[in-house]
C-alpha positions as CSV (number, residue, x, y, z in Angstrom):
1,M,-22.2,-13.1,-7.4
2,D,-22.3,-12.4,-11.1
3,E,-23.9,-9.1,-10.6
4,K,-22.6,-7.2,-7.6
5,K,-24.8,-4.3,-6.5
6,T,-23.1,-0.9,-6.8
7,D,-25.6,1.4,-5.1
8,R,-24.4,3.6,-2.2
9,R,-25.6,1.1,0.5
10,S,-23.8,-1.7,-1.2
11,L,-20.6,0.3,-1.5
12,K,-20.9,1.3,2.2
13,T,-21.4,-2.4,3.2
14,Q,-18.4,-3.5,1.1
15,K,-16.3,-0.8,2.7
16,L,-17.3,-1.9,6.1
17,L,-16.5,-5.5,5.3
18,K,-13.1,-4.6,3.9
19,E,-12.3,-2.5,6.9
20,A,-13.4,-5.3,9.3
21,L,-11.2,-7.8,7.5
22,A,-8.3,-5.4,7.5
23,E,-8.7,-4.9,11.3
24,L,-8.9,-8.7,11.9
25,L,-5.8,-9.2,9.8
26,T,-3.8,-7.2,12.3
27,E,-4.9,-9.7,15.0
28,K,-4.7,-13.1,13.2
29,E,-3.9,-14.8,9.9
30,L,-6.4,-14.8,7.0
31,R,-6.9,-18.6,7.2
32,Q,-8.0,-18.2,10.8
33,I,-10.7,-15.5,10.1
34,T,-14.3,-16.6,9.6
35,V,-17.1,-14.9,7.7
36,Q,-19.0,-14.6,11.0
37,E,-16.1,-12.7,12.6
38,V,-16.0,-10.3,9.7
39,S,-19.7,-9.9,9.7
40,D,-19.8,-9.2,13.4
41,K,-17.0,-6.7,13.3
42,A,-18.7,-4.9,10.4
43,D,-22.0,-5.1,12.2
44,I,-23.9,-6.7,9.3
45,H,-25.6,-10.0,8.8
46,R,-23.7,-13.0,7.6
47,V,-26.2,-13.4,4.7
48,T,-25.3,-9.8,3.6
49,F,-21.7,-10.8,3.5
50,Y,-22.5,-13.5,0.9
51,T,-24.5,-11.0,-1.1
52,H,-21.2,-9.4,-1.9
53,Y,-18.5,-12.0,-1.6
54,Y,-18.1,-15.8,-2.0
55,D,-15.9,-16.2,1.0
56,I,-13.1,-14.6,3.1
57,Y,-10.6,-15.1,0.3
58,D,-12.8,-13.4,-2.3
59,L,-13.1,-10.4,0.1
60,Y,-9.4,-10.3,0.7
61,E,-8.7,-10.6,-3.1
62,Q,-11.1,-7.6,-3.8
63,L,-9.5,-5.6,-1.0
64,E,-6.0,-6.3,-2.3
65,K,-7.0,-5.4,-5.9
66,E,-8.5,-2.1,-4.6
67,I,-5.5,-1.2,-2.6
68,L,-3.0,-2.0,-5.4
69,S,-5.1,-0.1,-7.9
70,E,-5.2,3.0,-5.7
71,L,-1.5,2.7,-4.8
72,G,-0.6,2.1,-8.4
73,L,-2.3,5.3,-9.5
74,L,-0.5,7.3,-6.8
75,I,2.9,5.7,-7.7
76,L,2.5,6.3,-11.4
77,K,2.2,10.0,-10.6
78,F,5.8,9.8,-9.3
79,H,7.5,10.9,-12.4
80,E,4.9,13.6,-13.0
81,N,5.3,15.2,-9.6
82,T,8.1,16.6,-7.7
83,T,9.4,14.3,-5.0
84,K,7.8,16.3,-2.2
85,N,4.3,16.2,-3.9
86,F,4.6,12.5,-4.5
87,G,5.7,11.9,-1.0
88,T,2.8,14.0,0.3
89,E,0.2,12.1,-1.8
90,I,1.4,8.7,-0.5
91,V,1.7,9.9,3.1
92,E,-1.8,11.4,2.9
93,Y,-3.2,8.2,1.4
94,I,-1.6,6.2,4.3
95,E,-3.0,8.6,6.8
96,K,-6.5,8.3,5.4
97,N,-6.4,4.5,5.4
98,P,-4.8,3.6,8.7
99,K,-6.6,0.3,9.1
100,I,-5.5,-0.9,5.6
101,F,-1.9,0.0,6.3
102,R,-1.9,-1.6,9.8
103,M,-3.1,-4.7,8.0
104,I,-0.4,-4.4,5.3
105,F,2.4,-4.1,7.9
106,S,0.9,-6.6,10.3
107,P,3.0,-9.7,11.1
108,H,-0.2,-11.7,10.7
109,N,-0.6,-10.7,7.1
110,T,1.1,-12.9,4.4
111,G,3.4,-10.1,3.4
112,E,2.3,-10.5,-0.2
113,L,0.6,-7.1,-0.3
114,R,3.6,-5.4,1.3
115,H,5.9,-7.2,-1.3
116,K,3.7,-6.0,-4.2
117,F,3.8,-2.4,-2.8
118,I,7.7,-2.6,-2.7
119,N,7.8,-4.0,-6.2
120,M,5.6,-1.2,-7.5
121,T,7.7,1.5,-5.9
122,E,10.9,-0.2,-7.0
123,G,9.7,-0.3,-10.6
124,V,8.7,3.3,-10.7
125,F,12.1,4.4,-9.2
126,R,13.9,2.4,-11.8
127,L,11.8,3.9,-14.6
128,V,12.4,7.5,-13.3
129,Q,16.1,6.9,-13.0
130,T,16.4,5.4,-16.5
131,E,14.5,8.3,-18.0
132,K,16.9,10.7,-16.2
133,N,20.1,8.7,-16.8
134,P,19.7,6.4,-19.9
135,V,23.1,4.9,-19.2
136,A,21.9,3.5,-15.9
137,L,19.5,1.2,-17.7
138,K,22.3,-1.3,-18.4
139,D,23.8,-0.9,-15.0
140,I,23.0,-3.8,-12.7
141,R,23.6,-1.5,-9.8
142,L,20.4,0.3,-10.6
143,D,18.5,-2.8,-9.7
144,Y,20.1,-3.0,-6.3
145,L,19.7,0.8,-5.7
146,S,16.0,0.6,-6.7
147,S,15.5,-2.2,-4.3
148,F,17.3,-0.3,-1.5
149,W,15.3,2.9,-2.2
150,S,11.9,1.2,-2.3
151,S,12.6,-0.9,0.8
152,G,13.8,2.2,2.6
153,C,10.6,4.1,1.8
154,I,8.4,1.2,2.8
155,A,10.4,0.8,6.0
156,I,9.7,4.5,6.9
157,Y,6.0,4.1,6.1
158,E,5.9,0.9,8.1
159,K,7.6,2.4,11.2
160,W,5.2,5.4,11.0
161,V,2.1,3.2,10.9
162,Q,3.4,0.8,13.6
163,S,4.2,3.7,15.9
164,N,0.5,4.7,15.5
165,F,1.5,7.8,13.5
166,S,3.5,9.2,16.3
167,Q,5.4,11.5,14.0
168,S,3.8,14.3,12.0
169,K,3.1,13.6,8.3
170,D,5.3,16.6,7.5
171,F,8.2,14.8,9.3
172,I,7.6,11.6,7.2
173,I,7.4,13.6,3.9
174,R,10.6,15.5,4.7
175,T,12.4,12.2,5.6
176,I,11.3,10.5,2.3
177,A,12.3,13.7,0.3
178,E,15.7,13.6,2.0
179,L,16.2,10.0,1.1
180,D,15.2,10.8,-2.5
181,K,17.6,13.7,-2.7
182,N,20.5,11.7,-1.3
183,M,19.8,8.8,-3.6
184,E,19.6,11.1,-6.7
185,K,23.0,12.6,-5.7
186,F,24.5,9.1,-5.2
187,I,23.3,7.8,-8.6
188,A,24.5,10.9,-10.4
189,S,27.9,10.4,-8.8
190,Q,28.1,6.8,-10.0
191,L,27.5,7.6,-13.7
């Protein structure tokens, strides 16, 4: 697979395969999924699968890289946007990619992708807080507060996804914004 095709058909096929894998990961663990199952779910031939990926693990790795790259770009915008705009972008991304987030929050997934998502949000929160409050950089409490904040945001996203998006996205955005506002007040009161 030295040269992977990048025409529109190939991109569409790769997307179908990634979505099929994501859907299967909500039902079972990665090690239990076969190429045939993914191919059947994506409604493509098994040979076509091998045109794009070496095996299931290669497909998963590419899916993970794509997700982390897209999330990373959104998260890096955190300090450029107001909290509400940032929250809106993340929530809209989750809403546009329900299969992916059902996979991320599935008990059948390894949890690695979820953990990386938490670490990314935690790092950005810490960065923003140290820019706003340079004194906090040396404060070990900021590490714990960053962990608390990022885990709280992820828990809200997870509950929303697992409830099959039962609440409106505006409700989720307001909830995250309120969490941010209260965290900002708390950190300011500790300095």
